[in-house]
C-alpha positions in Angstrom: 18.8 40.4 -19.8 17.0 39.3 -16.8 16.5 36.2 -14.7 11.9 36.8 -16.2 13.4 37.2 -19.9 16.1 34.4 -19.5 12.9 32.1 -18.3 10.4 33.4 -21.1 13.1 31.3 -23.6 13.9 28.4 -21.3 10.3 27.8 -21.3 9.8 29.0 -25.1 12.8 28.2 -27.0 14.9 26.0 -26.0 15.1 22.2 -25.3 16.7 22.7 -21.7 19.8 23.1 -20.3 23.3 22.0 -20.2 27.1 23.2 -18.5 29.1 21.1 -20.1 30.2 21.9 -23.5 31.0 18.1 -24.5 27.5 16.9 -24.4 25.0 19.7 -25.0 22.1 19.1 -27.0 20.5 20.8 -30.1 18.3 23.4 -28.7 19.8 23.8 -25.2 20.8 26.8 -23.7 24.3 26.3 -22.3 26.0 28.1 -19.1 29.7 28.6 -19.1 30.3 27.8 -15.8 33.7 28.7 -14.3 35.7 25.9 -12.7 38.9 25.8 -10.6 41.3 25.1 -14.3 39.1 26.1 -16.8 36.8 29.6 -17.9 33.9 27.9 -19.6 32.9 31.1 -21.4 36.0 29.4 -23.7 33.4 26.8 -24.7 30.3 28.7 -25.8 31.1 28.8 -29.2 31.6 25.0 -29.4 28.4 24.7 -27.3 26.4 27.2 -29.9 28.6 24.6 -33.2 27.1 21.4 -31.6 23.4 22.9 -31.4 23.2 24.9 -28.6 19.8 27.3 -29.2 22.0 30.3 -26.9 25.1 30.4 -24.7 25.1 32.1 -21.3 28.1 33.9 -20.3 29.3 36.1 -17.9 32.9 37.1 -19.9 32.1 40.0 -22.2 35.2 39.1 -24.3 33.4 36.2 -25.6 30.0 38.3 -26.8 28.8 37.0 -30.2 25.4 36.5 -31.9 23.7 34.0 -29.5 25.0 34.8 -26.3 23.6 36.2 -23.4 25.8 38.4 -21.4 24.8 37.8 -17.7 26.7 39.1 -14.4 27.3 35.8 -13.1 26.9 32.6 -14.8 26.3 30.6 -11.7 24.2 32.5 -9.5 21.7 33.0 -13.1 21.4 29.2 -13.6 20.6 29.0 -9.5 18.2 32.1 -10.3 16.8 30.4 -13.0 15.6 27.6 -11.0 14.7 29.3 -8.7 12.6 30.9 -11.0 11.1 27.6 -12.4 10.5 25.8 -9.5 7.7 28.8 -8.3 6.6 28.4 -11.2 6.1 24.4 -10.9 2.9 23.7 -8.5 4.8 20.7 -7.6 6.0 19.5 -4.0 9.5 19.4 -3.0 10.9 17.5 -0.4 14.5 17.8 0.2 17.1 14.7 2.0 20.5 15.6 3.5 22.6 13.7 5.4 25.7 12.5 6.1 25.0 8.7 5.2 22.2 7.4 3.5 20.5 10.1 1.6 21.0 8.9 -2.0 19.3 5.0 -1.2 16.5 7.0 1.1 16.0 9.1 -1.7 15.6 6.9 -4.4 14.2 4.4 -2.1 11.2 7.2 -1.6 10.9 8.3 -5.4 10.0 4.4 -5.4 7.8 5.0 -3.6 5.6 7.8 -4.6 5.8 7.0 -8.3 3.2 4.7 -7.5 1.1 7.6 -6.0 2.3 10.4 -7.9 4.2 12.1 -10.9 7.6 12.0 -9.4 11.1 14.1 -10.2 14.1 13.4 -8.7 18.2 13.8 -8.4 19.9 11.9 -10.6 23.7 10.5 -10.0 25.2 13.1 -7.7 23.5 15.6 -9.1 23.5 17.4 -5.4 25.1 20.4 -5.2 25.5 24.4 -6.3 25.7 23.1 -9.9 23.5 19.7 -10.0 20.4 20.8 -7.4 19.2 23.8 -10.3 20.2 21.6 -13.5 17.4 18.5 -11.9 15.2 21.3 -10.9 15.5 22.7 -14.3 14.9 19.6 -16.1 11.6 18.8 -13.8 8.3 18.8 -16.8 5.4 21.1 -15.7 3.2 17.9 -15.1 5.7 17.4 -11.9 3.8 16.4 -8.8 6.6 16.2 -6.5 10.2 16.9 -6.6 12.4 14.8 -4.7 15.7 17.4 -4.0 18.9 15.5 -2.7 21.1 18.1 -1.2 25.0 17.9 -0.9 27.4 19.8 1.4 31.0 20.3 2.5 30.6 23.8 3.9 28.5 26.0 5.9 26.2 27.9 4.4 25.9 25.2 1.5 22.0 23.7 2.3 21.1 27.4 3.2 21.5 28.5 -0.2 20.3 25.2 -2.1 17.4 25.9 0.5 16.5 29.0 -1.3 16.8 27.6 -4.8 14.9 24.9 -4.4 12.4 25.9 -1.2 11.4 22.6 0.4 8.1 22.5 1.9 9.2 18.6 3.5 12.6 17.6 4.4 15.0 15.0 6.1 18.3 15.0 7.7 18.8 10.9 7.6 22.1 11.6 10.1 24.8 13.4 10.9 28.6 11.7 11.0 31.7 12.6 10.5 32.3 13.7 7.0 33.6 16.7 5.4 35.4 17.3 8.0 37.9 19.0 6.4 35.3 21.7 5.4 33.4 21.6 8.8 36.2 21.4 11.3 34.4 19.3 13.3 31.0 16.9 14.4 29.0 20.1 15.7 30.1 21.6 12.3 28.6 18.6 10.4 25.4 19.2 12.6 25.4 22.8 11.8 25.4 22.4 7.9 22.7 19.7 8.3 20.6 21.9 10.3 20.3 24.5 7.8 17.8 22.5 6.4 15.6 22.5 9.5 15.8 26.2 9.4 14.7 27.0 6.4 11.4 24.5 7.1 11.0 26.9 10.2 11.1 29.7 8.1 8.4 28.7 5.2 6.1 26.4 7.9 7.5 23.6 6.4 7.0 19.7 7.8 10.3 18.3 8.6 9.9 13.9 8.6 12.9 13.0 11.5 14.7 10.2 12.6 13.0 10.4 16.6 15.7 7.3 17.4 18.7 9.5 16.9 19.0 12.5 19.5 21.0 14.8 17.8 18.0 15.4 15.6 15.7 15.2 17.9 17.2 18.1 20.0 17.3 20.4 16.8 14.1 19.7 15.8 12.5 20.7 19.2 14.8 23.7 19.0 14.1 24.9 15.6 10.9 22.8 13.4 7.7 24.4 13.6 6.1 21.3 12.0 8.0 17.9 12.5 6.4 13.6 11.8 8.5 10.9 13.6 9.6 8.2 11.7 8.1 6.3 14.3 4.8 7.6 14.1 4.1 9.6 10.8 -0.3 9.7 10.9 -1.1 9.0 14.3 -1.1 5.3 14.9 2.5 3.9 15.5 4.6 2.3 13.0 7.6 -0.4 13.9 10.7 -1.3 11.4 12.7 -3.9 12.8 15.4 -5.9 10.8 14.8 -10.1 10.1 17.7 -12.4 10.3 19.0 -12.6 6.6 21.7 -14.3 5.0 23.4 -11.3 2.8 20.7 -8.8 1.9 18.5 -6.9 4.6 15.1 -8.2 5.7 12.8 -6.4 7.7 9.8 -6.4 9.9 7.3 -4.0 9.7 4.4 -3.2 12.1 1.4 -1.2 11.5 -2.5 -0.7 12.3 -2.2 -4.4 13.3 -0.8 -6.1 10.7 2.9 -7.2 9.8 4.5 -7.0 6.4 7.8 -8.9 5.9 9.7 -7.0 3.3 12.9 -8.5 1.7 15.5 -5.9 0.0 18.0 -6.4 -2.4 20.1 -3.7 0.1 23.4 -5.1 1.9 23.8 -3.8 5.3 21.4 -2.9 8.4 22.8 0.8 8.9 20.2 1.0 5.6 17.4 -0.1 8.4 16.8 3.7 9.1 17.0 5.0 5.1 13.8 2.1 5.1 12.6 3.7 8.1 12.7 7.0 6.0 10.8 6.0 3.1 8.4 4.1 4.9 7.5 7.2 7.0 7.5 9.7 4.2 5.1 7.2 2.0 2.6 6.4 5.0 2.7 10.5 6.1 1.8 11.5 2.2 -0.5 8.8 1.9 0.9 6.1 0.1 -0.7 2.9 0.8 1.1 -0.1 3.4 0.9 -2.5 0.4 2.4 -0.2 -2.6 5.4 1.1 -0.2 6.4 -3.0 0.6 6.2 -3.3 -3.3 8.1 -0.8 -4.0 11.3 -1.4 -1.4 11.2 -4.9 -1.9 11.3 -4.7 -6.4 14.2 -1.2 -5.6 17.5 -2.5 -7.2 20.5 -0.8 -5.2 22.9 0.8 -8.9 25.7 3.1 -8.9 28.1 0.5 -6.1 26.1 1.8 -3.6 25.4 -1.0 -0.8 24.9 -2.8 -4.2 25.8 -7.0 -4.2 27.1 -8.6 -7.3 27.5 -12.6 -8.1 30.8 -13.1 -10.1 32.0 -16.3 -11.1 34.5 -16.2 -8.6 33.0 -14.3 -6.0 30.2 -12.0 -3.9 31.1 -8.8 -3.9 29.3 -6.0 -1.9 30.2 -3.2 -3.3 29.6 0.2 -1.7 32.7 2.1 -3.2 30.9 5.3 -4.2 31.6 7.3 -1.3 33.1 6.5 2.0 33.3 8.7 5.6 34.3 7.2 9.3 30.5 6.4 10.1 29.7 4.6 6.9 33.4 3.5 6.7 32.4 1.6 10.4 28.4 1.1 9.7 29.6 -1.1 6.5 32.6 -2.8 8.4 30.0 -3.5 11.5 27.1 -5.6 9.1 29.8 -7.0 6.9 31.5 -8.6 10.1 28.3 -10.3 11.7 27.7 -11.7 7.7 27.6 -15.6 8.1 30.0 -16.8 5.5 32.7 -18.5 4.5 35.9 -16.6 3.6 35.8 -13.3 3.7 37.6 -10.3 2.2 37.8 -6.8 3.5 39.0 -4.2 1.2 39.1 -0.7 1.9 40.3 2.7 0.2 41.3 6.1 1.5 38.3 8.0 3.1 39.4 12.0 2.3 38.3 15.6 2.5 39.0 14.8 6.6 41.8 17.2 6.7 44.1 17.1 10.0 41.7 14.6 11.6 42.4 12.4 8.6 45.2 10.4 10.2 43.3 9.2 13.4 40.0 8.2 11.5 42.2 6.1 9.8 44.1 4.6 12.5 40.7 4.0 14.5 39.2 2.0 11.8 42.8 0.4 11.4 42.1 -1.1 15.0 38.6 -1.9 14.5 39.4 -4.3 11.6 41.9 -6.0 13.9 38.7 -7.2 16.0 37.3 -8.7 12.8 37.5 -11.6 11.3 38.5 -11.9 7.7 40.4 -14.3 5.7 41.9 -11.5 3.6 42.5 -7.2 4.7 43.8 -4.9 1.6 44.0 -1.4 2.3 45.1 0.9 -0.6 46.1 4.6 -0.9 49.0 6.9 1.2 46.4 7.3 4.2 45.9 3.9 4.9 49.4 3.4 3.9 50.5 5.6 6.7 48.2 5.1 9.1 48.8 1.6 8.7 51.3 0.1 11.9 52.0 -3.2 9.9 48.8 -5.0 10.7 47.4 -5.4 7.4 48.5 -5.7 3.2 48.8 -1.9 2.3 48.7 -0.7 -1.1 49.8 3.3 -2.0 46.9 3.2 -5.2 44.9 1.2 -7.3 47.0 0.3 -9.5 48.8 -1.6 -7.4 46.3 -3.6 -5.9 45.1 -4.7 -9.2 49.0 -6.2 -10.0 48.2 -7.8 -6.9 45.3 -9.9 -7.3 46.3 -10.4 -11.2 48.9 -12.2 -9.2 47.2 -13.8 -6.6 43.4 -13.9 -7.1 40.4 -14.1 -4.9 38.5 -16.5 -5.5 35.1 -18.2 -3.7 35.0 -15.8 -1.1 32.8 -12.8 0.2 34.2 -9.0 -0.9 33.6 -6.0 1.1 34.8 -2.9 -1.0 34.5 0.2 1.1 36.3 3.6 0.2 36.1 7.2 -1.3 35.3 8.2 -5.3 38.2 9.4 -5.8 40.0 6.1 -5.1 38.1 4.3 -8.0 37.9 1.0 -6.5 35.9 -0.2 -9.0 38.7 -0.7 -11.3 39.5 -4.2 -9.4 35.9 -5.2 -9.8 37.0 -7.0 -13.2 39.1 -8.7 -11.6 37.4 -10.4 -8.4 
């Protein structure tokens, strides 16, 4: 069966697509993807038993009455998404970057929803599987798709762009992350710039941070059409931080008026994300009053720059992900916080390859200059890199045991680490 035939079934006979036989819904088309340790074809019959309309497989051994045999399930899923994107009349904004892409995406979605019917990436569905699923869940009345693009190796952004075909693009920043896959900062910059290269090919528009020298250089070398954060409409835009006790507050100057926004986001490092969101909203025709209102009402979730107040402490929950750049930014913002007792809990930064020990040692050196009542480091890499200056725990279970016997109270607590460290498992003890 070719992609056009499958797309006809998708539009006329299904209620959507799924790649998980455990959660597949009645009427969906199940795609039997392969993983490192599993063959999705084995679960096709289970998906059909649960009510899937069809199961797309790439192993003829598992053919039954309601299976659709293709050469490669992942490539077919991507081709189906690419066809759906072409069929929809929606414009597409793609967002990538080392840090801030999720927050930027959600802020822009909140802003653009004031004007258009918006569909955007939920959770972490931003890779070669998640992005097609996001596109395929867009309805016919969608006017704009805002798609997050994650990457851990060269060529991935190019692949995602060929599926999503963005009209607009933002690279939030470039830092040290996924060095295991990229090898160096230059490798990260080259990978992210694949978005700019696609925009040049389709004469799309890059919205960019003109205060970032690396991105500005790439813009001038690669992109035909570009919109700077500081001048999105031909009128200067200034966004500056304001004094604030905990969450970020900003001053926005535009068209001889000044607006103040009190956000629910922790950390001055979110200033660039807010600049990106405001510039994008203005460029795409949203009124400033709607923009400032949307940003002020945005509530972060999923442990990203999120402040939680418990009966015992005030927590800065930023444990969804971490890399050397974001870790340093979080520590610096937390160190500027005027508070009583401060506690820092950091987990290992993963996927840094042979640079891992050095990068963790750099974080430890910075911590030595920070004023905090307690500093806890979690994970085998921090344990190896530590010189005994701070208390270390090889895993989250050992930290849990420690906190049960020696609880943290009446403190401001920063919690930051890679997703794989599962630092959220200590929230209930704080």
